[in-house]
N, C-alpha and C positions, 0 to 999 in steps of 0.2 A: 529212632538206635543208636543212629550215626550221630545226629544232635545232641542225643543223650549224652551218651560214647567223651563226646568230642568236649563237651561244655562241664560234666561230675566232676575233673579231675580240678578248675576253675573255680567251682560253685564249692566244692572242699576245703579250697585251700585260703577264697577268701573264707569261707566260715569258722577256720579255724584260728584264723589272724582276729577277724572280728571277737568268737567268744574268748580269743586270749584276754583281749581286752575288755573287754564286758565282766569276763570272770575277775579280773582282777579286780577292778573295781569296787565289784560287788564284796568283794571277800575286803577290799580295805574301807568299804562302805564300813560294812557289819565290823570292824575292829573301832571305829570312829564309836561309831554307836552305843557298843559295849566295854570298851575303856573312856570312852571321852578325854577329856583334858583334866580330869579333878585325881588321876593315880600319881601317887607321889612313889619315891622310891621306898621310903619305909613303907610304905604300905605292903612291898613285896617282897621286901630281905628285913631280918631282924638286927640289931650291928646289937656284941655281945659287946664289954671293956677293960679295960682290970682296973686295977685302984689310981694309977697313973690316968686313964684315959685314953688309954692306946687302946685299939682295935685289935681282939681276939678271935672275933670269929662273926661269918657270915651264914646265919642261915635264911632259909627259905621258907615263905607263907605259904606252907604248900597246898591247902584248904582254899588258900583266897583265890594262888594260882591254879588250881584243877578248875574252880567253878569258873574264873572270867575265863578260861578255854574253851570250859562244855558253853557258857552265856556265848562267845566268839564264834564256836563252826554251829550254835545252831541256825544264831542271827544269818550266816554266812551262807549255810544249806536252804535258808528260806528264801534267800534272794537272788541263788542258784537256780531252787525252782520254778520260781517266779521267770527266771532267763528262759528256764524252757517250756515252761505253760505259752508261754509269747513265741518262740521261737526268734531265731535270725532269719531278716529281711533283707535278699537282697536283692540290687536294684538287675534288674537282666541284662541291662548295658553295659552295666560293669564286669557282670559276666564273658558277654561277646566280646568288648575292649572293643579300644576307641578311644579319647580323648574327646571325641565330638558329645560320645555316644553315655561316658561314666557318670553311675548318678542317675541315670534316665530309664525309665519302663519301668511293666508292669516289676514286682518285686516277685519272686522266688524265697515264699516260708519255708527255712529248714529247721526241720527239729532240732531238736538238743535234749538230752535223759543226762541228769547226772547219774552218775557209778560210784555205790556208797556213800560215803558220808563225806562231810569235810574233815579235813584228819590236822589236830593241831598241837604243837610242840613251842617249848620256850628253847632259847637261844641264849648262852652267852659267854661274852668276851672284854677278856680284859685289856687294859694297853698302858701302857706308860704312859704316863703324862708328866713329868719331870722325878728329880732326883729321891722325890720326896710327897707324888702323888701318883695315883693311877686310878685309870678311870674304868667303871664298870657299863657297860652296856647292857642291856636285857632286850629280845625281841623275842616279836610271839608269830611264828611262819604255821603259815597254814598252801597246805595242799590239796588240792581237788583234782577227781578224772573227771570227767562228762563227754558222750558221747555222740558224736556230729550221725543224722541217719538222711542221707539222700537217697530216693528210691531203696535201693536192695544192697546199698552198700554204707558199710557204718566206717566212722571215725573217732579213735579214742584221743583225747588233747589231756596234756597233764596243762594242770593251772598251781597256779602256787607262786608267793604271794611273803614277802619280809616287811615288818614292821615296828621298827624300834617304839617301845614301850619307854621305858624309862635309861634314862641319860646320867651315868652321874659318878662325880674326883671324889674319890678319897685319899685323906690327907694323911699322911703318915711323919714319922720325925724326919728331922734332916740328919743326913750322915755324918760325926765327925769328919770322914774325909770320903773326896768323891773321885774316884779317876776317868778319864776322858781318852780313847788312847786304844791306842793295839797292843797287844800282847808281847810282841818287842818291845814297845816302847815303855812299856811296864818294866821289864826284866833290866832296863837303862837304870831306870832309878832306883834297884837293890843296888847297896852298898858291895864295893869291889872286894875282896876280901887281900886279893896279892898287894 
C-alpha cells in the first residue's frame, strides 16, 4: 500500500505528460490525413467582388467546412481510441527516479479511456499586412478529454491542438491618404485658424 501510494502520483504525472504529447500528435496526424495539402483558400471561402473587381463579401463554404470538421474529428477519435486500447507504458525505473534507472525496468501499463468525443471548431483571424492588405488565417481546433486510470484512481486530461489550415493575403485598394503617427501628431497637421 505504501509503495502504491508513493508511486501513484508519479505514474499519473508521467502518464499525463506522455498522453498529452501522444494525443496532440494523434490529432495533428488526423488533420494531416483529412485536410492534407490539397486544400486552398477558395475551397473554404467564396469571394464576391463588385463591378470594379473590389472584394465586397466573404462567405464560408459551410457544407465543406462541416464535412472537414466531422471527418477530422472522427479520424482523431479513432486514433485516440487506438491509444486507449494500447495503453501508455511507463518504465518502472522512470517512476522510481534517478538518472541511472530512467527508461529501464519492466513497464507499467496505464489504461486510457476517451471521455466523450473529439470536438472540432474553426477559428479565424484577420491581421493587418500593409496599407492595403489583410491577412486572413483559418485554424481548425480539436479538443478532447481523456481519462487516465491507475488502480482505483482516475485523472481527466484535456488535450487540444490548433492547426492552421489556410493563410491568405487579401489585397484591397491603396488609400488616397495614409497617416502613420499618434493622434497628437495628426492634430498638429491640421491648419491653424488663428
